[in-house]
C-alpha positions in Angstrom: 154.9 89.7 32.0 157.6 87.7 30.3 156.6 84.0 30.1 158.7 81.0 31.0 159.2 80.1 27.3 160.8 83.6 26.9 163.1 82.8 29.8 164.1 79.7 27.9 165.0 81.9 24.9 167.6 83.6 27.0 169.1 80.3 27.9 169.2 79.4 24.2 171.2 82.6 23.6 173.6 81.5 26.2 174.2 78.0 24.7 173.8 78.6 21.0 172.3 81.9 19.9 169.7 80.5 17.6 165.9 80.3 17.8 163.6 78.8 15.1 160.1 80.3 15.2 157.4 78.6 13.2 157.0 75.0 12.1 159.7 73.5 10.0 162.0 75.6 7.9 165.8 75.8 7.7 168.5 78.3 8.2 168.5 79.6 4.6 166.0 82.1 3.5 163.5 81.1 0.9 161.7 83.2 -1.7 158.6 81.1 -2.3 155.8 81.5 -4.8 152.9 83.7 -3.6 150.9 81.9 -0.9 153.7 79.5 -0.1 155.6 79.5 3.3 158.4 81.9 3.7 161.4 81.5 6.1 163.1 84.8 7.0 166.7 84.4 8.3 167.9 86.9 10.9 171.2 87.3 12.6 173.1 89.9 14.6 173.1 91.9 17.8 172.6 90.2 21.2 170.9 93.5 22.3 168.0 92.9 19.9 167.9 89.1 20.0 165.3 88.7 22.9 163.0 91.3 21.4 163.3 89.9 18.0 162.3 86.4 19.2 159.2 87.8 20.9 158.2 89.7 17.7 158.9 86.6 15.5 156.8 84.3 17.7 153.9 86.7 17.8 154.0 87.5 14.1 154.3 83.8 13.1 151.3 83.0 15.3 149.2 85.5 13.4 150.9 84.8 10.0 151.7 81.0 10.0 152.9 81.3 6.4 155.9 83.3 7.7 158.7 81.6 9.7 161.8 82.9 11.3 165.3 81.6 11.9 166.9 84.0 14.4 170.5 83.8 15.4 172.7 86.0 17.6 176.4 86.6 17.1 176.8 90.4 17.5 175.9 93.4 15.4 179.0 93.1 13.3 178.2 89.6 12.3 174.7 90.5 11.5 175.8 93.4 9.2 178.4 91.2 7.5 175.8 88.4 7.0 173.1 90.7 5.5 175.5 92.5 3.1 176.8 89.1 1.9 173.3 87.8 1.3 173.6 85.1 4.0 170.5 86.3 5.8 167.5 88.5 5.1 167.7 90.8 8.1 170.5 92.0 10.4 169.9 93.1 14.0 172.1 96.1 14.6 172.6 97.9 17.9 174.3 101.0 16.7 174.0 103.6 14.0 174.5 102.4 10.4 177.9 103.4 9.1 178.3 105.4 5.8 180.3 102.6 4.3 177.6 100.1 5.1 174.9 102.4 3.5 177.1 102.6 0.4 177.0 98.8 0.2 173.2 98.8 0.4 172.4 98.6 4.1 168.8 99.8 4.7 168.2 100.3 8.4 164.8 100.8 10.1 164.7 101.7 13.9 162.4 99.4 15.8 163.0 100.0 19.5 165.4 101.6 22.1 167.8 99.9 24.5 170.8 101.0 26.6 174.1 99.8 27.8 174.8 99.9 31.5 178.1 99.4 33.4 178.0 96.4 35.8 179.9 95.0 38.8 179.8 91.8 40.8 177.2 91.8 43.6 179.9 90.5 46.0 182.4 93.3 45.2 183.9 94.4 48.5 183.7 98.0 47.5 180.2 97.9 46.2 178.7 100.5 48.7 181.3 103.1 47.7 180.8 102.3 44.0 177.1 102.7 44.2 177.4 105.9 46.2 180.0 107.5 43.8 178.9 106.1 40.4 180.8 106.6 37.1 181.4 109.7 35.0 182.5 109.4 31.4 186.1 110.4 32.4 186.2 107.9 35.3 185.0 105.1 33.0 187.5 106.1 30.3 190.3 105.8 32.8 189.3 102.3 33.4 188.4 101.0 29.9 190.4 103.2 27.6 193.6 104.9 29.0 193.9 102.4 31.8 195.1 105.2 34.0 192.9 103.7 36.7 193.8 100.1 37.6 192.8 99.7 41.2 189.6 100.1 43.1 191.2 102.6 45.4 192.1 104.8 42.4 188.6 104.6 41.1 186.9 105.3 44.4 189.4 107.6 46.1 190.2 105.2 48.9 193.3 103.1 49.9 191.9 99.9 48.4 194.8 98.1 46.6 192.9 95.4 44.7 193.2 95.5 40.9 190.1 96.1 38.8 189.5 93.2 36.4 188.1 95.0 33.3 186.0 93.1 30.8 184.9 94.0 27.3 183.4 92.4 24.3 185.5 90.3 21.8 182.8 90.2 19.1 182.0 93.2 17.0 179.2 94.7 19.0 177.0 97.8 19.1 177.2 97.6 22.9 180.9 98.1 22.8 180.7 100.9 20.3 178.1 102.9 22.2 179.9 102.3 25.5 183.1 103.7 24.0 181.2 106.7 22.6 179.8 107.5 26.1 183.4 107.8 27.3 184.5 110.0 24.4 185.9 107.3 22.2 184.9 106.5 18.6 184.7 102.7 18.3 184.8 99.4 20.3 188.4 99.0 19.4 189.2 101.9 21.8 188.2 99.7 24.8 190.7 97.6 26.7 190.3 94.7 29.0 189.7 90.9 29.0 187.7 90.3 25.9 184.6 88.0 26.2 182.3 86.9 23.5 178.7 88.1 23.6 176.4 89.8 26.0 175.7 86.6 28.0 179.4 85.8 28.2 180.3 89.2 29.5 177.6 89.2 32.1 178.7 85.8 33.3 182.4 86.8 33.5 181.5 89.7 35.8 179.2 87.5 37.9 182.1 85.1 38.5 184.7 87.7 39.4 184.2 89.7 42.6 186.6 92.4 41.4 185.3 92.5 37.8 183.7 95.4 36.0 181.9 95.2 32.6 179.0 96.5 30.6 175.8 94.9 29.3 172.7 95.7 27.4 169.8 96.0 29.8 168.2 92.8 28.6 171.2 91.0 30.0 171.6 93.0 33.2 168.0 92.5 34.4 165.8 89.5 35.1 163.1 90.0 32.5 160.6 87.9 34.5 161.0 89.7 37.8 162.3 93.1 36.6 165.0 93.0 39.2 168.7 93.2 38.5 170.2 89.8 37.5 171.4 87.7 40.4 175.1 88.2 41.1 175.3 91.4 38.9 174.8 95.0 40.0 174.3 97.9 37.7 176.6 100.8 38.4 174.9 104.2 38.3 176.1 107.0 36.1 177.0 110.3 37.8 175.1 112.5 35.4 176.0 115.9 36.9 179.6 115.0 37.7 179.5 115.9 41.4 181.0 112.7 42.7 177.9 111.3 44.3 174.7 109.6 43.1 171.8 111.8 44.2 168.1 110.8 44.4 167.4 111.9 40.8 170.2 109.8 39.5 168.9 106.6 41.1 166.7 104.7 38.6 168.4 101.3 38.3 166.6 99.0 40.8 164.3 97.6 38.2 164.1 97.3 34.4 160.9 99.4 34.4 162.7 102.2 36.3 165.6 102.4 33.9 163.3 102.0 30.9 161.4 105.1 32.1 164.7 107.0 32.5 165.7 106.1 29.0 162.3 107.1 27.6 162.6 110.4 29.3 166.2 110.8 28.1 167.3 111.2 31.7 169.7 108.3 31.0 172.1 109.6 28.4 172.3 108.8 24.7 174.8 107.2 24.3 175.0 104.7 26.0 171.3 104.5 25.2 170.5 104.2 21.5 168.0 103.1 18.9 168.2 99.5 17.6 167.8 98.7 13.9 166.7 96.0 11.6 168.7 96.1 8.4 168.2 94.6 4.9 170.4 94.9 1.8 168.4 97.3 -0.2 164.8 98.2 0.6 162.9 95.3 2.2 160.8 93.0 0.0 157.0 92.8 0.5 157.0 90.1 3.3 159.7 91.9 5.3 158.2 95.3 4.8 154.9 93.9 6.1 156.7 92.5 9.2 158.4 95.9 9.8 155.1 97.7 9.6 153.6 95.3 12.1 156.6 95.9 14.5 156.1 99.6 14.2 152.4 99.4 15.0 150.9 96.3 16.8 154.4 95.0 17.7 155.2 98.1 19.9 152.7 96.7 22.4 155.2 93.9 23.2 158.2 96.1 23.8 157.9 97.2 27.4 157.3 93.6 28.8 160.4 92.4 26.9 162.5 95.0 28.7 162.9 97.6 26.0 161.7 101.1 25.3 159.1 102.1 22.8 159.9 104.4 19.9 158.0 107.7 20.3 155.3 108.8 17.9 157.6 110.9 15.8 160.2 108.1 15.5 157.5 105.6 14.4 156.1 108.0 11.8 159.6 108.5 10.4 160.3 104.8 10.3 157.0 104.1 8.6 157.8 106.8 6.1 161.0 104.9 5.2 158.9 101.9 4.2 156.6 103.8 1.8 156.7 101.9 -1.5 158.8 99.1 0.0 157.9 95.7 -1.4 156.1 97.1 -4.4 
């Protein structure tokens, strides 16, 4: 069960996007002498921010000599920060690009998440939307080509109200994988009113009865109750393209239900994907030890935080990446 302190972390994301874990410390990384405290600076994807704060808190409790400064800002910011040497670790919610690898990006998968389309809970066409769902082509006509601009066009009714389309303004893994689900290549393929961050996009849809958006599951579900976030409804994906959501396509009521569908790969990849922690070059000894803990003991914290565990093969491969790291 997610605790009330964890709920406060979500609020901190909304107002500032920074959490300090451990006593003292500052935003800059330090490389202390052996036995001295170490502050590890982290920035990046909102998708991984809640999970990272849980891991950081638990790891610092067991290793008080290691502290964390965790900031959000989006996957693009995290990657820019780590390649520039401004932070030690980037949180990245998409595949590492070849040009980033060429600059030294070293990514290790740590958990699995997914992006889901969302609508306002007070949408006057909600019943039809939940019954019909979205196919990649239908979603592309809303976010990419803008061939569909009204709720009637989307649902095959005579409804004339315009769809208010929301997307991300910050460079985000969520935007990229949502575009890829629709056959696009990058976040820049998406159109709509651009809003900063996962919390901002969720709030924009919650405040707009005719709005449609997308969020990582950690920002579409209440992590304490497991229910969908108040004011927000997850739109189901029409997986077989038959124009209706059948019983085997209904797994959105709770975060546990969608997590099980992601783990079983019933929910498609994309918009599900692995989430990565990235360093510039192979991680040093302190970070490599933290990664190994995440991939072993730390996996026990994943489900309660609203994420999906890596499978045994993925964990073995990730640990293999760390062989010799920090030596």
